[in-house]
N, C-alpha and C positions, 0 to 999 in steps of 0.2 A: 854635440855629445853623441856617444854611441848608445843606442837604445835597444832594449828588448821590449817588444810590444806584446801585451797579452790581452786578447779580446776574442769575441766570437760573432755576435750578430751585426746587423747593418749599422746600429748605433756606433759600435766600435770601429767599423770600417771607415766611417767618415773621419774619425779622429786620426786613424792611420794614414789616410790619404793626405790630410792636412800636414801631418808631420813630415811625410815624404816630400810634399811640395815645398815645404820650408827649408829643405836641404839637409835635414838631420840624417845621420846614418843609422838605419834600422838594421841591426846585425842579426836579429832573430825575431820571428813571430811565433808566439805560442797560442794555440787555439784548441778548442774541443775536438775530439776525434770525429771523423765523418760519421754521419748517422743515416740509417735506411729511411727512405721516404715513400709513403703511399703503399699501395698493394704490391707493386713490383719489388719493393724492398731495395731499390737502387740506392747506392750510397750518395749522399749529398754533402758537398763541402760547405764549410761556413763562409759567410761573407768576407770575413777577415782573411781566411785562407785564400780565397779567390783573389783578393787584392794583393796579397803577398806573392802569389804565383805570377801575377801580371807584372810585378816589379822585380822578379827574380830574387826574392828574399827567402832564405831558408825557413822552413816551417817545422815546428815541433808540436806533436799532438799526444801528450800523455793522458792516460785514463785517470790516473791519480798523481797529480804533480808533486805531492808531498813525499812520494816514495824516494828512498835513499839514492837509487840510481839516477832518478830524474833531477834531484837536487845537485848531485855530483856533476851532471851534464851542464846544468845552469851555471855552476861555479866555474866551469871550463870556458864559458863564453865571456869574452872581455866586453863588459858593458858598464856605462857610467850610471845608468838609471833604468828602472823598469817602469813603463807606463801601462796601466791597467784600466780597461774599460769593458764592463759587462763580460768578463772572462768566463764566469760560471763555475769556478772552483776557488776554495779558500786557500790562501797562501800561508804557509807556516812561518813562524818567526825566523827560522833558519833561512828561508828564502828571502824574507823581507830585509834581512841583514846583508845579503850578498853584494848588491851594487853600492858604489861609493855614495851616491845621493839617495839611496833607499828606493822605495817603490811609491809611486804616486798614482792615485785613482781619479778618474773622471766620473763624477757622480751627478746625476741629473736632478738635483734638488739643491735648495739652499740649506745645507746642513747647519745645525743638527736636526732640522725638520726632514721627515721622510727618509730615514735610514731603511734600507731593504731593497726588495726586488722590483717594485713597480711605483717608483716615486712620481713618474710623469703622469700616469693615469690617476693616481691617488690625489694629486693636487687638484685635478678637475673634479673628481668625485666629491671633494670637500669644499668645492666652490671657491678656491683660492683665486685671488686677483693677480698675484705675482708668483713667479717661480724662477728657476735659474740653474746654473751649473756651479759645482764646487770642485776645485782641484785640491785633493786631500793627501797629506802624508800618511801612508797606510800604516795601521797598527794591527795587532792580532784580533781585535774585536770587529764586529760587523759595522763598517762605516763609522768607526769611532775615532779615527785618527785626527790629528791637528789640521786645521784649515789653513791652506796656503794662499788661495785666492778664490774669489767668487765673482760671478757676474749674473745679474738678474734681467728678466724680460717680463713684460706684462702678459697675462692670459686673456685673450679675447673672449667676449661673452659667448661666441659661437664656436670657440676652439674645440677640436676633437682630440682624443688621445693620439691619433695618428698624426695630425697636423702639428701638435706640440712636440711629439717625438722627433719629427723632422727638424724643427727649429732648434731644439736642444742638442741634437746630434751635431748640427753645424756650429752652434755656439760652443759646444764642448771641444770640437776640433780647433776652433779659433783660440779658445782660452788656453789649451795646453801648449799651443805654439807660442803664445805670449809668455806663458809661465816658464818654459824650459830654460831660456837664457837667464831669466831672473833667478831661477834655482841654482844654475851653474855659478852665478856671481854671488850667491848668498844674500840676495836682496829681498827674498820673501821670508818674513818672520812667521813661523808657525804659531797659530792661535788655537789653544785648546777649545774643544766644543763645550758648550754649556749643557751639562747633562740634564738639568732641570727643564730645558726646552726641547729635549730630544723626543721625537716621535718615530714610530716604526710603521712600515707597511709590508704586507706579505706578497706572495706571488698572486698573479691573476688566475682565476679558474672560471670555467664555463658557467657554473651555477651562480656566480656573482652577478650575472646579467639578468637573472629572473626578476621581473618588475613586480614590486609590491605596491599596488595602486592605493593602499591605505596610507602610504607616505605622502608627503607634500609634493606639489608639482615641481618646485625648484630642485628638490633632491632627485626626483626621477629624471628631470631634464639633464642634470649633471651626470647621472648614470649613463644616459644615452650617449652623451658627448664623450665621457671619459672612456667608455668601453668600445668606442668606434675607432678602429675596425675590428679589434678582437678583445674579448670574446663576444662582444655585442650584447645589447640589451634586448630582451625578448619577453613575450607573453604568449597567449594562445588565442586563436580565433576559430570558432567552429571545430574545435578539437585538433587543430593544426598549429604547429609552431609559427609564431608571428613576430618577426624581428622588427624593432623600431630603430630606424637609422637616424632620423632627424626629428627633434621635437623641442618645444620651448614652453616655459611656464607663462601663463597669461595672468593678468591682474584680476580677472573676474573670480568671484567666489563660487565654491562648489557646494555651498551649504544646501542640505536637503537632497543632494544627489548621491547615488551609490558609487563608491569608488570602483573604477574600472568600467563604468558604463559610458557609452558614447552619448554625448550631450547634443552634438550637432554635426552635420556633414555639409561641407561646401564643395565647390568645384576643385579646389586645390588642397584641401586639408580636412581633417576632422578633429574634434575636441573630445577629450576624455576627462571625466571627473576623477579627482584624486582625494586623498584624505584632507587636503587643504589646497584649494585652487584648481584651475583647469589647465590641462596640458594640450597644446596644439601639436598635432603630428602631421608631418609633411613628406616623410620618406619611409617606406616600409618594404618588407619582403616576406611573403607568405611561403611556407614550406613547399619546396618543389618549384618555386618560381624565382625569377630574377629580382634583384633589388631595383626598386623603381619609385618615382615620385608618386605621391598619393593621387594626383590628378590622372596619372596613367593607370594606376591600380583600380581606380573607380570606374574605368571604362569597361573592365571585365568582371568586377565584383561589386555587388550591391551592399552597401553599408547603410544602416538606418539608425536613427536616434533610438536609444534604448538597448542596442546590442551590447552585450557584456563581454569584455576582454578578460582573459585569464580564468 
């Protein structure tokens, strides 16, 4: 099939690469405009644009894709289907109706669960055991379209947001490649989403990472994993920002101990009391310092039982 691919970040790039490798003809790549980065303000291209340029695929970068002139341009491109993955703009119904087979979206959750911007991280934050990818026939609503095909994977107890992101980006690429010939043959039956089971998740923000030690150890452990590598979970130590990169809930009780207080310090870790249970911390980063294992951190910083975090 002739495909118009719409996407922007590295999650989408993986899918584009898989589609190209499978021999499909990508006639156009649509991605977000180049954006200035850092103090220099130098323009940075998206991961998807970089992939398109490597394969000599034409690139289109509209600021607002729903504008009439941009819709007219898309109509001039002969494509059978639009494949969308983390594009970053909402498509109008007029655009959704252009290609013969409509527009399909690669969504990193088992819809109708986790509609929205950060389904990968939210699954870990909520302590889910399983997640996956959905190929959805796009509709005007946010992730509300009919389900075409899904594939699930387990979430490891120590999985981070970054690690799960990588796994689901690969799974999404594999699943769309499997789905495309089935869509062309009419062998995928669209299944409406169950609205009663629908959940939503918003965008990630830096303040989401602030640790509330009054919460239970398991919830905090999920926060640490889910927000690794961005925006990261953090507290404070001696007035400085203190990022927690790796931690896990212990079975011991925290009864009688003040949430946020360090209970014990060993060679490789230290434990902190929470509102329910103890949290063992093994990787940290103090403001102005590099990320490091606790055993290395303790070589240059003295931590004692009773010290309060946050």
